[in-house]
N, CA, C and O atoms as CSV, one atom per row, in Angstrom:
chain,resi,resn,atom,element,x,y,z
A,1,MET,N,N,11.486,-6.512,-16.006
A,1,MET,CA,C,11.773,-5.743,-14.820
A,1,MET,C,C,10.622,-4.780,-14.534
A,1,MET,O,O,10.096,-4.143,-15.447
A,2,ILE,N,N,10.241,-4.678,-13.282
A,2,ILE,CA,C,9.131,-3.816,-12.877
A,2,ILE,C,C,9.656,-2.418,-12.614
A,2,ILE,O,O,10.674,-2.243,-11.944
A,3,HIS,N,N,8.960,-1.428,-13.141
A,3,HIS,CA,C,9.300,-0.030,-12.880
A,3,HIS,C,C,8.617,0.401,-11.579
A,3,HIS,O,O,7.390,0.394,-11.485
A,4,TRP,N,N,9.414,0.775,-10.582
A,4,TRP,CA,C,8.873,1.263,-9.309
A,4,TRP,C,C,8.884,2.773,-9.333
A,4,TRP,O,O,9.864,3.381,-9.763
A,5,PRO,N,N,7.792,3.395,-8.872
A,5,PRO,CA,C,7.672,4.839,-8.997
A,5,PRO,C,C,8.642,5.642,-8.146
A,5,PRO,O,O,9.061,6.717,-8.575
A,6,ASP,N,N,9.015,5.178,-6.970
A,6,ASP,CA,C,9.884,5.951,-6.090
A,6,ASP,C,C,11.286,5.347,-6.094
A,6,ASP,O,O,11.507,4.298,-5.489
A,7,PRO,N,N,12.231,5.994,-6.766
A,7,PRO,CA,C,13.577,5.428,-6.827
A,7,PRO,C,C,14.285,5.436,-5.468
A,7,PRO,O,O,15.333,4.807,-5.325
A,8,GLY,N,N,13.737,6.133,-4.470
A,8,GLY,CA,C,14.361,6.198,-3.156
A,8,GLY,C,C,14.077,5.003,-2.264
A,8,GLY,O,O,14.691,4.866,-1.205
A,9,TRP,N,N,13.164,4.140,-2.669
A,9,TRP,CA,C,12.860,2.974,-1.849
A,9,TRP,C,C,13.969,1.948,-1.966
A,9,TRP,O,O,14.406,1.640,-3.075
A,10,PRO,N,N,14.433,1.413,-0.848
A,10,PRO,CA,C,15.456,0.355,-0.923
A,10,PRO,C,C,14.915,-0.890,-1.629
A,10,PRO,O,O,13.718,-1.174,-1.586
A,11,ASP,N,N,15.817,-1.621,-2.277
A,11,ASP,CA,C,15.417,-2.858,-2.965
A,11,ASP,C,C,14.744,-3.833,-2.009
A,11,ASP,O,O,13.809,-4.532,-2.399
A,12,SER,N,N,15.206,-3.892,-0.760
A,12,SER,CA,C,14.614,-4.829,0.208
A,12,SER,C,C,13.148,-4.519,0.454
A,12,SER,O,O,12.354,-5.437,0.660
A,13,VAL,N,N,12.769,-3.246,0.436
A,13,VAL,CA,C,11.368,-2.850,0.631
A,13,VAL,C,C,10.551,-3.259,-0.590
A,13,VAL,O,O,9.475,-3.843,-0.459
A,14,ARG,N,N,11.061,-2.954,-1.757
A,14,ARG,CA,C,10.364,-3.323,-3.000
A,14,ARG,C,C,10.145,-4.837,-3.073
A,14,ARG,O,O,9.056,-5.302,-3.410
A,15,GLU,N,N,11.193,-5.593,-2.752
A,15,GLU,CA,C,11.107,-7.055,-2.802
A,15,GLU,C,C,10.113,-7.595,-1.779
A,15,GLU,O,O,9.354,-8.515,-2.086
A,16,ALA,N,N,10.105,-7.040,-0.573
A,16,ALA,CA,C,9.178,-7.510,0.466
A,16,ALA,C,C,7.733,-7.225,0.080
A,16,ALA,O,O,6.860,-8.068,0.286
A,17,VAL,N,N,7.473,-6.052,-0.475
A,17,VAL,CA,C,6.112,-5.715,-0.919
A,17,VAL,C,C,5.690,-6.671,-2.034
A,17,VAL,O,O,4.608,-7.255,-1.970
A,18,ALA,N,N,6.523,-6.834,-3.042
A,18,ALA,CA,C,6.179,-7.708,-4.174
A,18,ALA,C,C,5.961,-9.148,-3.717
A,18,ALA,O,O,5.000,-9.792,-4.138
A,19,ARG,N,N,6.851,-9.659,-2.855
A,19,ARG,CA,C,6.710,-11.045,-2.368
A,19,ARG,C,C,5.378,-11.244,-1.656
A,19,ARG,O,O,4.688,-12.238,-1.884
A,20,HIS,N,N,5.016,-10.292,-0.789
A,20,HIS,CA,C,3.749,-10.432,-0.057
A,20,HIS,C,C,2.559,-10.418,-1.016
A,20,HIS,O,O,1.661,-11.252,-0.903
A,21,LEU,N,N,2.548,-9.480,-1.951
A,21,LEU,CA,C,1.402,-9.362,-2.859
A,21,LEU,C,C,1.300,-10.572,-3.781
A,21,LEU,O,O,0.196,-11.032,-4.074
A,22,GLU,N,N,2.424,-11.088,-4.238
A,22,GLU,CA,C,2.397,-12.290,-5.081
A,22,GLU,C,C,1.939,-13.511,-4.279
A,22,GLU,O,O,1.232,-14.368,-4.810
A,23,ALA,N,N,2.330,-13.595,-3.029
A,23,ALA,CA,C,1.941,-14.738,-2.186
A,23,ALA,C,C,0.450,-14.746,-1.888
A,23,ALA,O,O,-0.120,-15.810,-1.647
A,24,ARG,N,N,-0.189,-13.592,-1.899
A,24,ARG,CA,C,-1.618,-13.510,-1.586
A,24,ARG,C,C,-2.498,-13.824,-2.801
A,24,ARG,O,O,-3.690,-14.086,-2.639
A,25,TYR,N,N,-1.944,-13.803,-3.991
A,25,TYR,CA,C,-2.700,-14.096,-5.206
A,25,TYR,C,C,-3.396,-15.453,-5.066
A,25,TYR,O,O,-2.750,-16.393,-4.602
A,26,PRO,N,N,-4.653,-15.613,-5.431
A,26,PRO,CA,C,-5.508,-14.752,-6.235
A,26,PRO,C,C,-6.369,-13.782,-5.419
A,26,PRO,O,O,-7.390,-13.304,-5.914
A,27,GLN,N,N,-5.983,-13.494,-4.211
A,27,GLN,CA,C,-6.664,-12.468,-3.429
A,27,GLN,C,C,-5.782,-11.225,-3.374
A,27,GLN,O,O,-4.581,-11.293,-3.633
A,28,GLU,N,N,-6.390,-10.092,-3.033
A,28,GLU,CA,C,-5.611,-8.882,-2.872
A,28,GLU,C,C,-4.805,-8.965,-1.590
A,28,GLU,O,O,-5.321,-9.336,-0.536
A,29,GLY,N,N,-3.543,-8.617,-1.695
A,29,GLY,CA,C,-2.699,-8.478,-0.519
A,29,GLY,C,C,-2.665,-7.019,-0.110
A,29,GLY,O,O,-3.006,-6.139,-0.900
A,30,CYS,N,N,-2.253,-6.759,1.130
A,30,CYS,CA,C,-2.208,-5.386,1.599
A,30,CYS,C,C,-1.235,-5.242,2.756
A,30,CYS,O,O,-0.830,-6.228,3.374
A,31,GLY,N,N,-0.866,-4.003,3.039
A,31,GLY,CA,C,0.026,-3.733,4.146
A,31,GLY,C,C,0.445,-2.283,4.165
A,31,GLY,O,O,-0.162,-1.430,3.518
A,32,VAL,N,N,1.491,-2.023,4.918
A,32,VAL,CA,C,1.965,-0.653,5.093
A,32,VAL,C,C,3.492,-0.646,5.107
A,32,VAL,O,O,4.134,-1.578,5.593
A,33,VAL,N,N,4.051,0.429,4.562
A,33,VAL,CA,C,5.487,0.658,4.629
A,33,VAL,C,C,5.711,1.733,5.684
A,33,VAL,O,O,5.076,2.788,5.660
A,34,LEU,N,N,6.623,1.450,6.611
A,34,LEU,CA,C,6.923,2.352,7.720
A,34,LEU,C,C,8.369,2.814,7.614
A,34,LEU,O,O,9.215,2.145,7.021
A,35,ARG,N,N,8.633,3.987,8.210
A,35,ARG,CA,C,10.014,4.473,8.225
A,35,ARG,C,C,10.250,5.263,9.501
A,35,ARG,O,O,9.383,6.005,9.963
A,36,ALA,N,N,11.425,5.090,10.053
A,36,ALA,CA,C,11.821,5.819,11.258
A,36,ALA,C,C,12.547,7.090,10.828
A,36,ALA,O,O,13.727,7.041,10.479
A,37,GLY,N,N,11.859,8.216,10.849
A,37,GLY,CA,C,12.448,9.495,10.473
A,37,GLY,C,C,12.725,9.611,8.990
A,37,GLY,O,O,12.338,8.753,8.196
A,38,GLU,N,N,13.408,10.700,8.628
A,38,GLU,CA,C,13.720,10.945,7.214
A,38,GLU,C,C,14.832,10.041,6.687
A,38,GLU,O,O,14.847,9.695,5.506
A,39,ASN,N,N,15.746,9.664,7.548
A,39,ASN,CA,C,16.894,8.866,7.100
A,39,ASN,C,C,16.998,7.528,7.808
A,39,ASN,O,O,17.998,6.824,7.670
A,40,GLY,N,N,15.968,7.175,8.565
A,40,GLY,CA,C,16.012,5.938,9.330
A,40,GLY,C,C,15.661,4.713,8.521
A,40,GLY,O,O,15.383,4.799,7.325
A,41,PRO,N,N,15.676,3.573,9.183
A,41,PRO,CA,C,15.375,2.323,8.485
A,41,PRO,C,C,13.917,2.224,8.053
A,41,PRO,O,O,13.024,2.831,8.643
A,42,TRP,N,N,13.714,1.443,7.011
A,42,TRP,CA,C,12.400,1.161,6.448
A,42,TRP,C,C,11.927,-0.180,6.990
A,42,TRP,O,O,12.730,-1.031,7.374
A,43,ARG,N,N,10.616,-0.351,7.015
A,43,ARG,CA,C,10.052,-1.639,7.412
A,43,ARG,C,C,8.750,-1.874,6.651
A,43,ARG,O,O,7.909,-0.982,6.548
A,44,VAL,N,N,8.598,-3.073,6.125
A,44,VAL,CA,C,7.365,-3.477,5.442
A,44,VAL,C,C,6.567,-4.317,6.412
A,44,VAL,O,O,7.079,-5.283,6.977
A,45,ARG,N,N,5.306,-3.946,6.605
A,45,ARG,CA,C,4.443,-4.677,7.535
A,45,ARG,C,C,3.212,-5.169,6.768
A,45,ARG,O,O,2.242,-4.427,6.616
A,46,PRO,N,N,3.246,-6.421,6.283
A,46,PRO,CA,C,2.059,-6.986,5.647
A,46,PRO,C,C,0.917,-7.070,6.647
A,46,PRO,O,O,1.139,-7.286,7.838
A,47,LEU,N,N,-0.288,-6.900,6.166
A,47,LEU,CA,C,-1.484,-7.010,7.003
A,47,LEU,C,C,-2.451,-7.992,6.368
A,47,LEU,O,O,-2.427,-8.219,5.159
A,48,ARG,N,N,-3.297,-8.566,7.197
A,48,ARG,CA,C,-4.324,-9.484,6.684
A,48,ARG,C,C,-5.383,-8.684,5.926
A,48,ARG,O,O,-5.751,-7.583,6.335
A,49,ASN,N,N,-5.860,-9.238,4.840
A,49,ASN,CA,C,-6.974,-8.647,4.110
A,49,ASN,C,C,-8.255,-9.264,4.662
A,49,ASN,O,O,-8.519,-10.447,4.449
A,50,VAL,N,N,-9.043,-8.470,5.364
A,50,VAL,CA,C,-10.268,-8.981,5.971
A,50,VAL,C,C,-11.517,-8.553,5.201
A,50,VAL,O,O,-12.630,-8.636,5.721
A,51,SER,N,N,-11.332,-8.100,3.974
A,51,SER,CA,C,-12.484,-7.721,3.150
A,51,SER,C,C,-13.367,-8.933,2.902
A,51,SER,O,O,-12.855,-10.037,2.718
A,52,PRO,N,N,-14.686,-8.750,2.894
A,52,PRO,CA,C,-15.566,-9.860,2.539
A,52,PRO,C,C,-15.450,-10.236,1.055
A,52,PRO,O,O,-15.946,-11.282,0.637
A,53,ARG,N,N,-14.794,-9.380,0.264
A,53,ARG,CA,C,-14.561,-9.638,-1.160
A,53,ARG,C,C,-13.062,-9.549,-1.451
A,53,ARG,O,O,-12.647,-8.661,-2.197
A,54,PRO,N,N,-12.239,-10.434,-0.891
A,54,PRO,CA,C,-10.784,-10.294,-0.986
A,54,PRO,C,C,-10.204,-10.433,-2.395
A,54,PRO,O,O,-9.043,-10.082,-2.610
A,55,ALA,N,N,-10.964,-10.924,-3.337
A,55,ALA,CA,C,-10.463,-11.014,-4.716
A,55,ALA,C,C,-10.548,-9.669,-5.429
A,55,ALA,O,O,-9.888,-9.457,-6.446
A,56,THR,N,N,-11.378,-8.747,-4.883
A,56,THR,CA,C,-11.565,-7.459,-5.562
A,56,THR,C,C,-11.447,-6.255,-4.638
A,56,THR,O,O,-11.615,-5.122,-5.087
A,57,ALA,N,N,-11.162,-6.473,-3.363
A,57,ALA,CA,C,-11.057,-5.354,-2.421
A,57,ALA,C,C,-10.158,-5.754,-1.252
A,57,ALA,O,O,-9.883,-6.933,-1.030
A,58,TYR,N,N,-9.709,-4.741,-0.512
A,58,TYR,CA,C,-8.918,-5.024,0.676
A,58,TYR,C,C,-9.448,-4.206,1.847
A,58,TYR,O,O,-10.061,-3.153,1.666
A,59,ALA,N,N,-9.202,-4.708,3.034
A,59,ALA,CA,C,-9.546,-3.988,4.261
A,59,ALA,C,C,-8.618,-4.484,5.365
A,59,ALA,O,O,-8.349,-5.680,5.477
A,60,PHE,N,N,-8.136,-3.553,6.170
A,60,PHE,CA,C,-7.333,-3.913,7.337
A,60,PHE,C,C,-8.273,-4.240,8.483
A,60,PHE,O,O,-9.321,-3.610,8.623
A,61,ALA,N,N,-7.912,-5.215,9.301
A,61,ALA,CA,C,-8.650,-5.475,10.536
A,61,ALA,C,C,-8.351,-4.308,11.476
A,61,ALA,O,O,-7.182,-4.003,11.711
A,62,PRO,N,N,-9.381,-3.646,12.021
A,62,PRO,CA,C,-9.143,-2.488,12.888
A,62,PRO,C,C,-8.180,-2.771,14.037
A,62,PRO,O,O,-7.332,-1.938,14.354
A,63,GLU,N,N,-8.307,-3.940,14.660
A,63,GLU,CA,C,-7.424,-4.251,15.794
A,63,GLU,C,C,-5.975,-4.447,15.337
A,63,GLU,O,O,-5.042,-4.128,16.073
A,64,GLU,N,N,-5.791,-4.970,14.127
A,64,GLU,CA,C,-4.437,-5.145,13.606
A,64,GLU,C,C,-3.830,-3.788,13.233
A,64,GLU,O,O,-2.650,-3.543,13.486
A,65,TRP,N,N,-4.636,-2.911,12.631
A,65,TRP,CA,C,-4.160,-1.569,12.287
A,65,TRP,C,C,-3.790,-0.796,13.555
A,65,TRP,O,O,-2.777,-0.096,13.577
A,66,LEU,N,N,-4.594,-0.915,14.600
A,66,LEU,CA,C,-4.287,-0.258,15.877
A,66,LEU,C,C,-2.964,-0.784,16.436
A,66,LEU,O,O,-2.129,-0.001,16.888
A,67,ALA,N,N,-2.770,-2.095,16.409
A,67,ALA,CA,C,-1.537,-2.690,16.925
A,67,ALA,C,C,-0.320,-2.205,16.133
A,67,ALA,O,O,0.716,-1.898,16.723
A,68,VAL,N,N,-0.433,-2.132,14.806
A,68,VAL,CA,C,0.668,-1.648,13.972
A,68,VAL,C,C,0.951,-0.183,14.284
A,68,VAL,O,O,2.112,0.217,14.368
A,69,SER,N,N,-0.088,0.614,14.454
A,69,SER,CA,C,0.081,2.031,14.767
A,69,SER,C,C,0.774,2.229,16.107
A,69,SER,O,O,1.652,3.081,16.235
A,70,MET,N,N,0.385,1.453,17.092
A,70,MET,CA,C,1.005,1.556,18.410
A,70,MET,C,C,2.463,1.084,18.370
A,70,MET,O,O,3.340,1.690,18.986
A,71,GLU,N,N,2.702,0.012,17.646
A,71,GLU,CA,C,4.061,-0.519,17.480
A,71,GLU,C,C,4.951,0.504,16.769
A,71,GLU,O,O,6.103,0.703,17.154
A,72,ALA,N,N,4.416,1.146,15.739
A,72,ALA,CA,C,5.176,2.160,15.001
A,72,ALA,C,C,5.506,3.348,15.911
A,72,ALA,O,O,6.633,3.844,15.899
A,73,ASP,N,N,4.536,3.799,16.691
A,73,ASP,CA,C,4.797,4.898,17.631
A,73,ASP,C,C,5.920,4.534,18.590
A,73,ASP,O,O,6.815,5.343,18.838
A,74,ALA,N,N,5.879,3.336,19.124
A,74,ALA,CA,C,6.892,2.891,20.086
A,74,ALA,C,C,8.276,2.814,19.445
A,74,ALA,O,O,9.286,2.986,20.128
A,75,ARG,N,N,8.328,2.560,18.157
A,75,ARG,CA,C,9.613,2.431,17.450
A,75,ARG,C,C,10.057,3.737,16.782
A,75,ARG,O,O,11.107,3.785,16.142
A,76,GLY,N,N,9.259,4.783,16.932
A,76,GLY,CA,C,9.595,6.059,16.300
A,76,GLY,C,C,9.402,6.054,14.802
A,76,GLY,O,O,10.084,6.780,14.079
A,77,GLU,N,N,8.465,5.229,14.328
A,77,GLU,CA,C,8.198,5.119,12.892
A,77,GLU,C,C,6.912,5.853,12.534
A,77,GLU,O,O,6.087,6.178,13.387
A,78,ARG,N,N,6.782,6.097,11.240
A,78,ARG,CA,C,5.515,6.615,10.721
A,78,ARG,C,C,5.183,5.868,9.430
A,78,ARG,O,O,6.071,5.395,8.720
A,79,ALA,N,N,3.907,5.776,9.149
A,79,ALA,CA,C,3.478,5.162,7.893
A,79,ALA,C,C,3.829,6.117,6.757
A,79,ALA,O,O,3.506,7.304,6.811
A,80,VAL,N,N,4.485,5.596,5.738
A,80,VAL,CA,C,4.790,6.409,4.564
A,80,VAL,C,C,3.975,5.968,3.349
A,80,VAL,O,O,3.778,6.736,2.408
A,81,CYS,N,N,3.505,4.715,3.385
A,81,CYS,CA,C,2.766,4.201,2.235
A,81,CYS,C,C,1.872,3.029,2.642
A,81,CYS,O,O,2.294,2.138,3.379
A,82,VAL,N,N,0.648,3.045,2.156
A,82,VAL,CA,C,-0.253,1.898,2.252
A,82,VAL,C,C,-0.182,1.206,0.895
A,82,VAL,O,O,-0.257,1.861,-0.144
A,83,PHE,N,N,-0.039,-0.109,0.905
A,83,PHE,CA,C,0.043,-0.816,-0.376
A,83,PHE,C,C,-1.004,-1.924,-0.447
A,83,PHE,O,O,-1.411,-2.495,0.565
A,84,HIS,N,N,-1.421,-2.205,-1.671
A,84,HIS,CA,C,-2.298,-3.355,-1.919
A,84,HIS,C,C,-2.194,-3.739,-3.390
A,84,HIS,O,O,-1.615,-3.018,-4.202
A,85,SER,N,N,-2.767,-4.886,-3.706
A,85,SER,CA,C,-2.708,-5.369,-5.080
A,85,SER,C,C,-4.078,-5.340,-5.726
A,85,SER,O,O,-5.112,-5.344,-5.058
A,86,HIS,N,N,-4.050,-5.312,-7.043
A,86,HIS,CA,C,-5.241,-5.540,-7.858
A,86,HIS,C,C,-4.991,-6.845,-8.600
A,86,HIS,O,O,-3.977,-6.997,-9.282
A,87,VAL,N,N,-5.905,-7.772,-8.466
A,87,VAL,CA,C,-5.753,-9.114,-9.018
A,87,VAL,C,C,-6.204,-9.142,-10.475
A,87,VAL,O,O,-7.366,-8.879,-10.787
A,88,ASP,N,N,-5.260,-9.465,-11.359
A,88,ASP,CA,C,-5.538,-9.544,-12.796
A,88,ASP,C,C,-6.277,-8.304,-13.285
A,88,ASP,O,O,-7.204,-8.384,-14.092
A,89,ALA,N,N,-5.837,-7.148,-12.770
A,89,ALA,CA,C,-6.450,-5.864,-13.114
A,89,ALA,C,C,-5.373,-4.787,-13.076
A,89,ALA,O,O,-4.317,-4.982,-12.473
A,90,PRO,N,N,-5.637,-3.645,-13.722
A,90,PRO,CA,C,-4.631,-2.575,-13.754
A,90,PRO,C,C,-4.359,-1.971,-12.376
A,90,PRO,O,O,-5.175,-2.091,-11.462
A,91,ALA,N,N,-3.220,-1.331,-12.245
A,91,ALA,CA,C,-2.813,-0.687,-10.992
A,91,ALA,C,C,-3.327,0.755,-10.942
A,91,ALA,O,O,-2.566,1.694,-10.712
A,92,THR,N,N,-4.623,0.902,-11.162
A,92,THR,CA,C,-5.243,2.228,-11.137
A,92,THR,C,C,-5.992,2.434,-9.824
A,92,THR,O,O,-6.465,1.480,-9.206
A,93,PHE,N,N,-6.088,3.693,-9.413
A,93,PHE,CA,C,-6.777,4.034,-8.167
A,93,PHE,C,C,-8.277,3.962,-8.444
A,93,PHE,O,O,-8.834,4.833,-9.112
A,94,SER,N,N,-8.919,2.928,-7.931
A,94,SER,CA,C,-10.330,2.671,-8.222
A,94,SER,C,C,-11.255,3.490,-7.322
A,94,SER,O,O,-10.816,4.118,-6.359
A,95,HIS,N,N,-12.524,3.467,-7.653
A,95,HIS,CA,C,-13.538,4.116,-6.805
A,95,HIS,C,C,-13.496,3.513,-5.396
A,95,HIS,O,O,-13.558,4.244,-4.407
A,96,GLU,N,N,-13.391,2.198,-5.307
A,96,GLU,CA,C,-13.298,1.511,-4.010
A,96,GLU,C,C,-12.080,1.993,-3.224
A,96,GLU,O,O,-12.159,2.189,-2.011
A,97,ASP,N,N,-10.949,2.186,-3.917
A,97,ASP,CA,C,-9.740,2.685,-3.261
A,97,ASP,C,C,-9.956,4.095,-2.705
A,97,ASP,O,O,-9.516,4.402,-1.597
A,98,ARG,N,N,-10.630,4.945,-3.474
A,98,ARG,CA,C,-10.914,6.311,-3.019
A,98,ARG,C,C,-11.819,6.308,-1.793
A,98,ARG,O,O,-11.588,7.050,-0.838
A,99,VAL,N,N,-12.837,5.478,-1.827
A,99,VAL,CA,C,-13.774,5.408,-0.694
A,99,VAL,C,C,-13.041,4.956,0.562
A,99,VAL,O,O,-13.305,5.464,1.651
A,100,ARG,N,N,-12.129,4.014,0.420
A,100,ARG,CA,C,-11.379,3.502,1.571
A,100,ARG,C,C,-10.375,4.541,2.079
A,100,ARG,O,O,-10.200,4.691,3.288
A,101,ALA,N,N,-9.715,5.260,1.161
A,101,ALA,CA,C,-8.649,6.195,1.544
A,101,ALA,C,C,-9.163,7.575,1.944
A,101,ALA,O,O,-8.514,8.278,2.719
A,102,ALA,N,N,-10.316,7.963,1.425
A,102,ALA,CA,C,-10.861,9.301,1.712
A,102,ALA,C,C,-12.393,9.244,1.756
A,102,ALA,O,O,-13.054,9.829,0.899
A,103,PRO,N,N,-12.958,8.550,2.740
A,103,PRO,CA,C,-14.417,8.346,2.745
A,103,PRO,C,C,-15.240,9.626,2.853
A,103,PRO,O,O,-16.379,9.669,2.388
A,104,GLU,N,N,-14.688,10.649,3.452
A,104,GLU,CA,C,-15.412,11.922,3.594
A,104,GLU,C,C,-14.899,12.975,2.613
A,104,GLU,O,O,-15.220,14.156,2.742
A,105,GLY,N,N,-14.101,12.544,1.630
A,105,GLY,CA,C,-13.556,13.467,0.651
A,105,GLY,C,C,-12.210,14.050,1.039
A,105,GLY,O,O,-11.647,14.854,0.296
A,106,LEU,N,N,-11.685,13.656,2.191
A,106,LEU,CA,C,-10.349,14.062,2.629
A,106,LEU,C,C,-9.589,12.809,3.041
A,106,LEU,O,O,-10.186,11.874,3.574
A,107,PRO,N,N,-8.273,12.777,2.799
A,107,PRO,CA,C,-7.525,11.561,3.106
A,107,PRO,C,C,-7.529,11.223,4.601
A,107,PRO,O,O,-7.346,12.099,5.446
A,108,LEU,N,N,-7.739,9.953,4.908
A,108,LEU,CA,C,-7.673,9.483,6.295
A,108,LEU,C,C,-6.258,9.549,6.841
A,108,LEU,O,O,-6.057,9.746,8.039
A,109,LEU,N,N,-5.273,9.383,5.959
A,109,LEU,CA,C,-3.864,9.376,6.353
A,109,LEU,C,C,-3.119,10.455,5.559
A,109,LEU,O,O,-2.451,10.142,4.573
A,110,PRO,N,N,-3.226,11.722,5.978
A,110,PRO,CA,C,-2.557,12.792,5.231
A,110,PRO,C,C,-1.052,12.545,5.146
A,110,PRO,O,O,-0.417,12.139,6.119
A,111,GLY,N,N,-0.499,12.800,3.962
A,111,GLY,CA,C,0.930,12.639,3.758
A,111,GLY,C,C,1.372,11.215,3.468
A,111,GLY,O,O,2.553,10.973,3.218
A,112,VAL,N,N,0.445,10.277,3.498
A,112,VAL,CA,C,0.759,8.873,3.225
A,112,VAL,C,C,0.365,8.572,1.778
A,112,VAL,O,O,-0.745,8.893,1.355
A,113,SER,N,N,1.271,7.961,1.028
A,113,SER,CA,C,0.952,7.594,-0.349
A,113,SER,C,C,0.298,6.212,-0.382
A,113,SER,O,O,0.294,5.483,0.610
A,114,TYR,N,N,-0.248,5.877,-1.536
A,114,TYR,CA,C,-0.887,4.574,-1.753
A,114,TYR,C,C,-0.234,3.925,-2.961
A,114,TYR,O,O,-0.221,4.493,-4.053
A,115,LEU,N,N,0.299,2.747,-2.760
A,115,LEU,CA,C,0.944,2.009,-3.826
A,115,LEU,C,C,0.020,0.859,-4.227
A,115,LEU,O,O,-0.450,0.096,-3.383
A,116,ILE,N,N,-0.226,0.754,-5.518
A,116,ILE,CA,C,-1.071,-0.324,-6.043
A,116,ILE,C,C,-0.239,-1.123,-7.037
A,116,ILE,O,O,0.380,-0.567,-7.944
A,117,ALA,N,N,-0.237,-2.429,-6.847
A,117,ALA,CA,C,0.490,-3.330,-7.739
A,117,ALA,C,C,-0.509,-4.189,-8.495
A,117,ALA,O,O,-1.424,-4.766,-7.908
A,118,SER,N,N,-0.324,-4.266,-9.782
A,118,SER,CA,C,-1.108,-5.168,-10.606
A,118,SER,C,C,-0.436,-6.539,-10.545
A,118,SER,O,O,0.740,-6.678,-10.883
A,119,VAL,N,N,-1.197,-7.558,-10.108
A,119,VAL,CA,C,-0.651,-8.909,-9.998
A,119,VAL,C,C,-1.408,-9.807,-10.976
A,119,VAL,O,O,-2.602,-10.059,-10.812
A,120,HIS,N,N,-0.699,-10.277,-11.985
A,120,HIS,CA,C,-1.283,-11.159,-13.002
A,120,HIS,C,C,-0.652,-12.534,-12.879
A,120,HIS,O,O,0.571,-12.677,-12.893
A,121,ARG,N,N,-1.509,-13.548,-12.758
A,121,ARG,CA,C,-1.044,-14.937,-12.645
A,121,ARG,C,C,0.028,-15.092,-11.564
A,121,ARG,O,O,0.983,-15.852,-11.723
A,122,GLY,N,N,-0.149,-14.361,-10.468
A,122,GLY,CA,C,0.755,-14.503,-9.332
A,122,GLY,C,C,2.043,-13.711,-9.405
A,122,GLY,O,O,2.914,-13.869,-8.549
A,123,CYS,N,N,2.183,-12.850,-10.425
A,123,CYS,CA,C,3.400,-12.047,-10.566
A,123,CYS,C,C,3.060,-10.560,-10.662
A,123,CYS,O,O,2.164,-10.169,-11.410
A,124,VAL,N,N,3.778,-9.738,-9.903
A,124,VAL,CA,C,3.610,-8.291,-10.009
A,124,VAL,C,C,4.103,-7.861,-11.385
A,124,VAL,O,O,5.238,-8.151,-11.764
A,125,THR,N,N,3.243,-7.168,-12.131
A,125,THR,CA,C,3.597,-6.745,-13.483
A,125,THR,C,C,3.694,-5.231,-13.623
A,125,THR,O,O,4.342,-4.733,-14.543
A,126,CYS,N,N,3.052,-4.494,-12.715
A,126,CYS,CA,C,3.051,-3.035,-12.790
A,126,CYS,C,C,2.810,-2.487,-11.389
A,126,CYS,O,O,2.032,-3.049,-10.618
A,127,VAL,N,N,3.475,-1.400,-11.069
A,127,VAL,CA,C,3.321,-0.762,-9.770
A,127,VAL,C,C,3.140,0.731,-9.994
A,127,VAL,O,O,3.871,1.349,-10.768
A,128,ARG,N,N,2.150,1.308,-9.303
A,128,ARG,CA,C,1.942,2.757,-9.364
A,128,ARG,C,C,1.733,3.282,-7.955
A,128,ARG,O,O,1.123,2.629,-7.109
A,129,GLU,N,N,2.259,4.485,-7.725
A,129,GLU,CA,C,2.095,5.138,-6.429
A,129,GLU,C,C,1.227,6.374,-6.621
A,129,GLU,O,O,1.385,7.117,-7.589
A,130,TYR,N,N,0.308,6.580,-5.686
A,130,TYR,CA,C,-0.628,7.700,-5.746
A,130,TYR,C,C,-0.494,8.555,-4.495
A,130,TYR,O,O,-0.271,8.046,-3.397
A,131,GLY,N,N,-0.633,9.858,-4.681
A,131,GLY,CA,C,-0.610,10.779,-3.560
A,131,GLY,C,C,-1.762,11.761,-3.669
A,131,GLY,O,O,-2.309,11.968,-4.753
A,132,TRP,N,N,-2.129,12.362,-2.551
A,132,TRP,CA,C,-3.230,13.330,-2.504
A,132,TRP,C,C,-2.718,14.673,-3.013
A,132,TRP,O,O,-1.816,15.268,-2.424
A,133,GLU,N,N,-3.301,15.142,-4.110
A,133,GLU,CA,C,-2.930,16.428,-4.704
A,133,GLU,C,C,-4.170,17.090,-5.284
A,133,GLU,O,O,-4.940,16.468,-6.017
A,134,GLU,N,N,-4.348,18.346,-4.948
A,134,GLU,CA,C,-5.444,19.143,-5.515
A,134,GLU,C,C,-6.794,18.457,-5.386
A,134,GLU,O,O,-7.592,18.459,-6.324
A,135,GLY,N,N,-7.050,17.865,-4.212
A,135,GLY,CA,C,-8.367,17.308,-3.932
A,135,GLY,C,C,-8.652,15.921,-4.458
A,135,GLY,O,O,-9.804,15.487,-4.453
A,136,ASP,N,N,-7.615,15.205,-4.919
A,136,ASP,CA,C,-7.831,13.843,-5.412
A,136,ASP,C,C,-6.507,13.069,-5.328
A,136,ASP,O,O,-5.443,13.652,-5.122
A,137,PHE,N,N,-6.599,11.768,-5.489
A,137,PHE,CA,C,-5.406,10.946,-5.541
A,137,PHE,C,C,-4.915,10.905,-6.984
A,137,PHE,O,O,-5.651,10.555,-7.906
A,138,ARG,N,N,-3.646,11.276,-7.147
A,138,ARG,CA,C,-3.062,11.334,-8.484
A,138,ARG,C,C,-1.794,10.488,-8.525
A,138,ARG,O,O,-1.073,10.362,-7.535
A,139,VAL,N,N,-1.543,9.914,-9.695
A,139,VAL,CA,C,-0.364,9.064,-9.849
A,139,VAL,C,C,0.896,9.926,-9.667
A,139,VAL,O,O,0.966,11.060,-10.141
A,140,ARG,N,N,1.871,9.363,-8.979
A,140,ARG,CA,C,3.156,10.036,-8.773
A,140,ARG,C,C,4.142,9.475,-9.785
A,140,ARG,O,O,4.299,8.262,-9.926
A,141,GLU,N,N,4.786,10.367,-10.468
A,141,GLU,CA,C,5.810,9.979,-11.431
A,141,GLU,C,C,7.172,10.223,-10.794
A,141,GLU,O,O,7.317,11.148,-9.995
A,142,PRO,N,N,8.175,9.408,-11.133
A,142,PRO,CA,C,9.510,9.630,-10.563
A,142,PRO,C,C,10.138,10.929,-11.054
A,142,PRO,O,O,11.259,11.258,-10.666
């Protein structure tokens, strides 16, 4: 059984994230978790990984990210978490992850956490969530 860091996430969200990341193996999968308000419904929105190195990095297509952002605004949702996988590697916040999430030393998406899943042989084996605290991304414990 996989330990998920946020016990408040519905099982359907956890399952949708894991299914997408396992399906993308041996490349990194990625996407965003959205929520309508504090008590509203959750939604998992997988995104295409357009990185030129998809086995070791992820990148959202700018036009797809814009479309998701506009769709979320129209539905009264906000991004609560960006997720991606590490292929046959630990679920640690890498230098590449920091550069993508905070290229100028400040988070691009304040208040949004980052979930990283370690996917080994096509199966999620470990999941960690990171948040911006005291000038860096730090693992969140339940």
